[in-house]
N, C-alpha and C positions, 0 to 999 in steps of 0.2 A: 558739699552738694547734697541736697535732700532727695531721697528716693521717693517716688510716688508709688503708692500701692494700688494696684487695680483689682477690684473685686469681681468675682464671677457673677454674671446676672442671676438674680434669684427668681425662681418661677412665681407667677402671680396670676390670679384669676382676671380674665379680661373684663368681666362685669363687676360693677362696684358694690356688690353685695355678697354676703356669705350665707344668707338664708333665703330660700325661694319657696313660694307656695305655687303648686301646679294643680289644676283641676281637669279632670277628663270624665267623659261619659262611660258608663258601664258598656263593656264590649268594644271600646275604641282602641286604636293603636296610638300610644302616647310616647313621646320622647322626653327624657330628662336631660337637659343641656348642661355641659361642664366645659367651659372655654378657658384654656390655660395658655398663657404666653410665657416665652422664654423657658420652656420645659427643661432644657439642658440635660437631656438623657434621663431625667427622673421618670418614674412610672405613675401612671394614673390608674386608680382602682375605683370601682363602685362597690359599696357595701350596703346591706339592708340592716337597719337598726331595729331590734326587738328588745325593749327594756334596756338592760346593761349589755346585752349580747349583740355582736356584729357578725353578720354572715356575708362572706365574700361572694360577689356576683361576677365581677369581671376584674382582670388583672392585665393591664396593657390591652392588647387586641384580643385577648383570649377570654372566653366565658367559662365560668366554673359553676354556674348554677345548674341544678338538676332540672330546673323548669325551662323547657325549650322555648317558652314565650320571651325569655330575657335574652338579650344579645347586646354587644357593643357595636355601634355604628359610627365609625369615625368619619368626621367631615372636615376636609381641609379648610383653613390651615390649622385650626386648634380646637375643634369642638369634639369632645369625647362623649358622644350621646349614648345614654342608656336607652335602648329600645324595649318597650313592653307591649306585647300584642294581646288583644282581647282582654283588656283590663277588667278585673273583677274586684269585689269588695275586699278580698284578702290581700290585694296589692296595696291597699291604703296604708299610709304611714310614712315614717321618715327614712330617707336614703342619704348616704354620704358619698360625695365624690372626694377622694383623698389623693394628694400628690405626695410622693415619697421623698420630700425635702426634709431638712432638719432646721427647725421643727416642721412637722408635716402641715400642709395646707389642707383645710377641710371646708367643703361646701355642703351645707345641709339643704336638702330638697324634700319638702313635705308634699306628698301626693294625696290628693282627695279624689275618690271615685264617686261620682254623683249617679245615684240610682233613681231613675224616673219613677214617679208614682202614677199608677193607672186607676182610674175610677170610671165605672160605667153607670150612668144615670138614666132615668126614664124621662117622659115628657114633662114631669113635674119636678125635675132636678132632684129626684130622690134616688139614693143608692140602695140597691137591693140585690141579693144573689139570685132571686127568682122573680119573674115578671109574668103576669097573666094578661092575655088579650082575647077579646071576643072575636070569633070568626067573622071576617068581612071588615074588620077595623084595620087601622094602620099601625104597624109596629114602629115605634119611635125610640131609638136608643142613642144616647150621647156619650162619647168617650172623651174624657178629659185626662190628658197626660201632662204632668208638671215636672219641674226640675229637669228640663232639657237644656243644657248649655249651648249646644249647637245642633238644632233640629235638622239633620241631614237625611234621615231615613223617612220613608213613605209609610203612612198608616194604612193597614189593610184590615178588612173585616172578614171574618170567616163564620160560616154556619156549619158546625162540625168540621170537616176537612175541606169544604168547598169555599173558595174565595169569592166574595160578593162584589168586589169593586168593579169588575168588568163582566159580571154575570148578566147575559142577555137571555138565557134560557127560561128563567122564571118570569121575567117581566115585572114591572112595578118596583124595581129596586133602585134606590138613589143613595149615593154617598157624597157628602160635602165635607171637605177637610180644610181647616185654616191652621197654617203653621205660624205661630205667634212668638214673640221674643220670650224665651224660657219655657214655653208651653205649647201644646198643640190641642186642637179641638176638632173632633170628627163626628158627624151625625149620620146615622143610618135610618133610612125610611124604607119600609116594605108595605106596599099597599095591598089591600084586600087579603088579609092574612087568612090562611087555612091550616088544617091540621099538619100538613107536610112542613109547615114553617116552624113547628115545635122543635126545640133542641137547644144546644149550647151555642151562644154567639160570643165570639172572641174578637177583641180589638187588639191589634199587634202594632208595635213600633219596631221595625227591623225584625230580627229573629229572637231577641232576648227579652223584650219588654211586652207584657200582655196582661189583659184582664178578661174575665169570662162572666157571663150571666146566662141563667137558664130561662128560656122563654117557653110558655105553654099557651097554645091557642085552643080555646074551649068552644065547643058547640053547645049552646043552651045556657049553662051556668054563668052567672054574672062575674066577670073577672075581678071587679073591685071587691066583691064579697069574698072571693077566694083568697085574694092577696091579704086582706086584713084578718081573715079567719083561719088561715092555715095553722098558725102557732096555736090558737085557741082550741081548734078542733083536735089537734094532736094531744094536748093536755087533758081535754074533756074525755077523749077516748080512753086514755090511760086510767083516769079516775073511774070511768064507767066499769072497766074491766076489774079494777081492784075492788069496788063496792060489790059487784056481782059475785066475786069469789068469796068475799067476806060473808055476804048474805047466805050463799049456798052452804057454807060451812056451818052456819047457825042452824039452818033447817035440817041438816044431816044429823045433828046431835040428838 
């Protein structure tokens, strides 16, 4: 009579792949999934790979990382999820979900943290850190934010620390925002500009992504001339000072 040998079930990943790519937005809460079937008392661990080194993050249900943003969030029946809160650029890279079988099972997860790009343009679609307007004209600024995988946050405009989106005290302020696939576009209009409108204007997506431009409102001098001549005037002034010093030294001899 022939004896039949029964083998103990071997753990295996529920998903049919051993390498996964995950993308998340800067500042988001992201989960790295690791679904294991027939665990049979084996232990699941999460590791962070840096070159040839592996740093232990979780072992079973326990977290060993010194970074409190990392934790193990087990979801029945088989998902050993690694939770990362407020993802930042330093979190980007390869992670390994390991099962303590022989040989060990390894699921490689590569995390990409997408950092949105903010650019503030003027009415001519030109980017500049400083913008000059004539008193009585309309300030027009356009904020373009790209690389947004899931635009869930609202765009706000600020003048210094004052939010402009719902500002009714100044009057003449208009904000128009379009959330588009992968990017966002927001326009700020301020009618009848005056000297009190001078200052830093910041476009913000949530609390982490922002861009700033300095606006000057001028009485009398032409804004266009100021914008194109600022750099030239600075260089000319330096040369005038140097030449004056040189000439004065010659006459003193």
